[in-house]
Structure formats: C-alpha cells, structure tokens
C-alpha positions in Angstrom: 42.1 194.2 27.3 40.1 195.6 24.4 36.8 197.5 25.2 33.8 197.8 22.9 33.3 201.6 21.9 29.6 201.1 22.2 29.5 199.5 25.8 31.4 200.2 28.9 31.4 196.4 29.5 34.6 194.6 28.6 34.6 192.5 25.5 36.3 189.7 27.3 33.2 189.6 29.8 31.0 188.9 26.8 33.2 186.4 25.3 32.8 184.3 28.5 29.1 183.8 27.5 27.8 186.1 30.7 25.1 188.3 30.2 25.8 191.9 29.7 24.2 193.4 32.8 25.8 196.9 33.7 24.5 196.9 37.1 25.7 193.6 38.2 29.1 194.4 36.8 29.4 197.6 38.7 28.3 195.7 41.9 31.0 193.1 41.3 33.8 195.6 40.7 32.7 197.5 43.9 32.9 194.1 46.0 36.4 193.3 44.6 37.7 196.9 45.4 36.0 197.0 48.8 37.5 193.4 49.5 40.9 194.5 48.5 40.7 197.6 50.8 39.6 195.4 53.6 42.3 192.8 53.1 45.0 195.7 52.8 43.5 197.3 56.0 43.9 194.1 57.8 47.5 193.5 56.7 48.3 197.2 57.5 46.8 196.7 60.9 48.7 193.4 61.6 52.0 195.2 60.6 51.2 198.1 63.0 50.6 196.2 66.0 53.8 195.5 67.9 54.0 193.5 71.2 56.7 194.3 73.8 57.6 191.7 76.6 57.7 192.4 80.2 61.4 192.2 80.2 61.8 194.7 77.3 61.4 198.3 76.1 61.6 199.8 72.9 61.8 203.1 70.7 59.9 203.6 67.6 61.5 204.8 64.3 59.7 206.3 61.5 61.4 205.2 58.2 59.7 208.0 56.1 60.5 210.9 58.2 63.8 209.3 59.5 63.0 210.3 63.2 62.6 208.6 66.4 59.5 209.1 68.7 59.8 210.9 71.8 58.5 208.3 74.1 60.1 205.0 75.2 57.7 202.3 75.0 57.2 199.8 77.8 55.5 196.5 78.2 52.3 195.8 76.2 50.8 196.1 72.8 51.4 199.2 70.8 49.9 200.4 67.5 52.3 202.1 65.3 52.4 203.4 61.8 53.2 200.9 59.1 56.4 202.9 58.3 57.8 202.6 61.7 60.2 200.1 63.1 60.5 199.2 66.7 64.1 198.9 68.4 63.9 196.6 71.3 66.2 196.7 74.4 66.6 194.2 77.2 65.0 195.3 80.5 66.6 192.4 82.6 70.1 191.9 84.1 72.4 190.8 81.1 75.5 188.9 81.1 78.6 188.8 79.1 81.3 186.3 79.4 84.8 187.2 78.0 87.9 185.0 78.1 90.9 187.2 78.2 94.7 187.0 78.0 96.8 189.3 79.9 100.6 189.9 81.1 100.9 189.9 84.8 103.0 192.1 86.9 106.1 189.7 86.4 105.5 189.0 82.8 103.5 185.7 82.9 100.9 185.3 80.3 97.6 184.5 82.2 94.2 183.7 80.8 90.9 183.7 82.4 87.2 184.2 82.0 85.3 187.1 83.3 81.5 187.2 83.7 79.9 190.6 83.8 76.3 191.3 84.8 74.8 194.7 83.9 71.4 196.5 83.0 71.0 199.0 80.1 70.0 202.5 81.4 66.5 203.0 80.1 66.6 206.6 79.9 69.8 206.4 77.7 68.1 204.4 74.9 68.2 207.3 72.3 71.8 207.8 73.0 72.5 204.0 72.2 70.7 204.4 69.1 72.3 207.3 67.9 75.8 205.8 68.8 75.6 202.3 68.3 72.5 201.7 66.0 70.9 199.2 68.2 71.4 196.9 71.4 73.7 194.3 69.5 76.0 197.2 68.5 76.2 198.3 72.3 77.0 194.8 73.4 79.8 194.4 70.7 81.4 197.8 71.9 81.1 196.8 75.7 83.8 194.1 74.9 86.4 196.6 74.7 86.1 198.4 77.8 85.6 195.2 79.8 88.8 193.8 78.3 90.9 196.9 78.8 89.7 197.2 82.5 90.7 193.4 83.1 94.0 193.8 81.6 94.7 196.8 83.8 93.8 194.9 86.8 95.9 191.9 85.6 99.0 194.0 85.2 98.8 194.9 89.0 99.4 191.4 90.3 102.0 188.7 90.1 101.4 185.4 88.6 101.3 183.6 91.8 98.7 186.0 93.2 96.1 184.7 90.7 96.6 181.3 92.7 97.3 182.2 96.0 95.3 185.8 96.5 92.4 185.0 94.1 89.8 186.8 96.3 92.0 190.0 96.2 92.5 189.8 92.3 88.7 189.1 91.9 87.8 192.2 94.1 90.2 194.5 92.4 89.0 193.2 88.8 85.4 193.6 89.8 86.0 197.4 91.0 87.9 198.3 87.9 85.4 196.8 85.5 82.4 198.2 87.4 84.0 201.8 87.5 84.8 201.6 83.8 81.4 200.8 82.9 79.6 203.0 85.4 81.8 206.4 84.7 82.8 206.1 80.9 79.5 206.8 79.4 78.7 203.2 78.3 75.0 203.6 79.0 74.8 200.6 81.4 74.8 200.1 85.0 77.0 197.1 86.3 75.8 194.7 89.0 78.2 191.7 89.2 81.5 190.9 88.1 83.1 187.4 88.6 86.5 185.9 87.9 86.3 182.3 86.6 88.6 179.5 85.0 92.1 181.1 85.5 94.7 179.5 83.2 98.4 179.7 84.2 101.5 178.7 82.3 102.1 174.9 82.6 105.6 175.1 84.3 104.5 178.0 86.6 101.2 175.8 87.5 103.5 172.9 88.2 105.7 175.0 90.5 102.7 176.4 92.5 101.2 172.8 92.6 104.6 171.5 94.2 104.6 174.5 96.7 101.2 173.8 97.6 101.8 170.2 98.2 104.7 171.0 100.5 102.4 173.5 102.5 99.8 170.7 102.8 102.5 168.4 104.0 103.5 171.1 106.6 99.9 171.3 107.5 99.6 167.6 108.1 102.8 167.6 110.2 101.4 170.5 112.4 98.0 168.6 112.7 100.1 165.7 114.1 101.8 168.1 116.6 99.0 168.2 119.2 98.9 164.5 119.1 102.7 164.3 119.7 102.5 166.8 122.5 99.6 164.9 124.2 101.8 161.7 124.0 104.7 163.5 125.4 102.9 164.8 128.3 101.3 161.5 128.9 104.8 160.0 129.0 105.9 162.7 131.2 103.0 161.9 133.6 103.9 158.3 133.4 107.6 158.8 134.1 106.7 161.2 137.0 104.5 158.6 138.5 107.2 156.1 138.2 109.7 158.0 139.6 107.2 158.7 142.6 106.8 154.9 142.8 110.6 154.4 142.8 111.2 157.1 145.4 108.5 155.5 147.6 110.2 152.0 147.2 113.6 153.6 147.8 112.3 155.4 150.9 110.5 152.3 152.2 113.7 150.1 151.5 116.1 152.7 153.2 113.5 153.0 156.0 113.8 149.3 156.3 117.6 149.3 156.2 117.6 152.0 158.9 115.3 149.8 161.0 117.4 146.9 160.6 120.6 148.7 161.2 119.1 150.3 164.4 118.0 146.8 165.5 121.5 145.2 164.8 123.2 148.3 166.4 120.9 147.8 169.6 121.4 144.1 169.8 125.2 144.5 169.4 125.1 147.3 172.0 123.2 145.2 174.3 125.4 142.3 173.7 128.5 144.3 174.5 126.8 145.7 177.6 126.0 142.2 178.8 129.5 141.0 177.9 131.0 143.9 179.9 128.7 143.2 182.7 129.8 139.6 182.6 133.4 140.4 182.5 133.0 142.8 185.5 131.0 140.1 187.4 133.7 137.6 186.4 136.4 139.9 187.7 134.7 140.5 190.9 133.8 136.9 191.5 137.5 135.8 191.0 138.9 138.5 193.1 141.7 139.0 194.1 142.5 138.2 190.5 143.6 141.3 188.4 141.8 142.3 185.2 145.1 141.5 183.0 145.0 138.1 184.5 141.3 137.6 183.8 141.8 138.7 180.2 144.8 136.3 179.8 143.5 133.2 181.5 139.7 133.4 181.2 138.6 135.9 178.3 141.3 135.2 175.8 140.9 131.3 175.7 137.2 131.8 175.1 137.9 134.2 172.3 140.4 131.7 170.8 137.9 128.8 170.9 134.9 131.0 169.5 137.1 132.1 166.6 136.4 130.2 163.3 138.1 132.8 160.8 141.1 131.5 159.0 142.7 135.0 159.0 141.9 135.2 162.8 143.5 131.9 163.5 146.7 132.6 161.5 146.9 135.9 163.3 146.5 134.3 166.8 149.2 131.8 166.0 151.9 134.6 165.4 150.8 137.0 167.9 152.2 137.2 171.5 150.8 138.8 174.6 148.6 141.9 174.3 149.3 142.1 170.7 146.9 139.4 169.9 144.2 141.9 170.4 144.8 143.1 166.9 143.4 139.9 165.3 139.9 140.9 166.3 139.9 144.8 165.6 140.9 144.0 162.0 144.4 145.4 162.0 146.3 142.1 161.2 148.2 143.7 158.5 150.0 146.0 161.2 153.1 144.3 162.6 152.8 143.5 166.3 155.0 146.0 168.5 156.8 144.6 171.5 156.1 146.2 174.8 
C-alpha cells in the first residue's frame, strides 16, 4: 500500500471515492483494533475455561514453562492460562478385560478371560504423568503386571482344576493380581477380579466331559437308591406280614388237627372202654365160660364178620388159633408161631 507524502490517509482510501476525513479514519481504525482485541479476548477466554466432570480429576501443565501445577483439580469449571494443557484422569472404578494364554502345572495350554476392576490413586497423579505421560499410558502398562500375575497363578494348578475347582482357581488368581497391583507401585487400588471364559484343549475337555457324565450317572443311580431302599423295606414288611398270616393259618390248622386227633383219640378210647366193658359183661353173663373160650367162640367170629379188608381176610384164612390176632395188629408179614 502506498501513502501520499502530504497526507496520512492511504491513497487507496481516496481511490475508493471516500471523503478524506482524518477524524473518521482514526475512529474507524480504533474500532477495528478494539474489535479484534475483544474477539481475541473471547477466544482466549474460551480456550482458558476447562470443565471437569464429576467422575474425573485433572492436572494442569504449562507448555511454556514446562511445569505442572501443584494442585489436583476436581469436579467443576476451571480457568487456566491459554498455554496450559489439562490432563484428565478417571475418578470412577475402571475395568480391564484381558484374554490370556498360560501353561498349567501339568503342561496344558489354558486360555481364559480375566476382568479386573480398579481405581486410580488420586494422590499419585503426578507420578503417573512423570512415569507414563497420561492415563492411557498407565492403562497400557497395567496389561503386563496383570498378565504376569495371572500366568503365575495358572502355573500352580492342574488343567482339571480349572474345570473341577474353578472357585479355588479364581480366588488364587484374584488374590495374586490384587497383590501385584497394590504392592508394586502401579498407582491403582484393585477392587474386584473375576475369572471368565475358560478355554481348555479339545481332547482334555472331552475327557473331562466324559468323566462328568459318568459322575452324573452315578449321582442319578444314587438318587434312585432311596427309592430302591423304600421298595425293599416295603417288600420286607409285606413278606413279614405274609409270614405272620401263614404262621397264624398254620397254627390254626395245627390246632384244628390237634383238636381232631384229640377227639378221635377220645372217641377211640371211649369205644375201647365200651368194648372192654361189653367183653367183661359178656364173660360174666356167660359164666362159667373162660375168657379163652369167649374169645374163640364169641369175639373172634364177630371180628371175622366185621372185617372187610382183603389183606385181613387173607390173613385170617391162613392163620390158626391164637396166631390170628396178628391179622388185626398189622403184623401180617410175620410168620405165625405155633404154641
């Protein structure tokens, strides 16, 4: 831009056809400069105001002096210098999930997912910035101690323990990871560690599933045992009742047989007593006949006439004299003996 040496007003201003009024020109220049300053102030003010959420805290860093502020900023709106940068940290419980492969105590390759929850130690924010530059750097670093601690726990258990003793494995893993994060200057406080999604080799998993199926079959059979015992007890009670009924029937039957035998014995005894009395009366009434004559002439013919058994008839035909008595006492097989 060229200026007229006789005037302070730019030559181009005249070329536009404007009137050359020095006062108006100065006023316009001041307005433009003032507006630019106000606009710059607004921009700088907007860049200087920083908001921190309720679940965050921050640290201010001056890029000119290359130094941190000595105060940790909490929730709210803060005014910083335009040259300052605000590093934010999470004030809530953070969660990291890692899928890890490890070698068990018996040499099997095990894979599992571990979920770790932790909170950043607020008072150690400056140490985090000095060591890891920002929160993302810290989170990247935490992967390594978590994996190392998980692999150490994995090496203390057999492959089958991850299936059969999962609770013990998880407790050991949680304790080991928590101790590593808490006591090895990692600037965080662990709150919860969970074991998830355990992956075992296919052959080993099939073998475990087969064993588990057999154990379930055993449990099924054991569950049937009370029912079988109840049925056996029921059958035993039924058998005992049947035995009692059989015993009662047998006792009743034997009692009837005894009663019948007693009645028959009584009837036979009565009959023989009556016969003896009849014989004695007959002997006395036919006196002076002897008992031998009474037997041969009276009693023996009666017995012969009343005998209807073929064997008795045959015996009577072959006997003689007193030997014929054997035909009625059942000794027909004995040869008669002459007297």
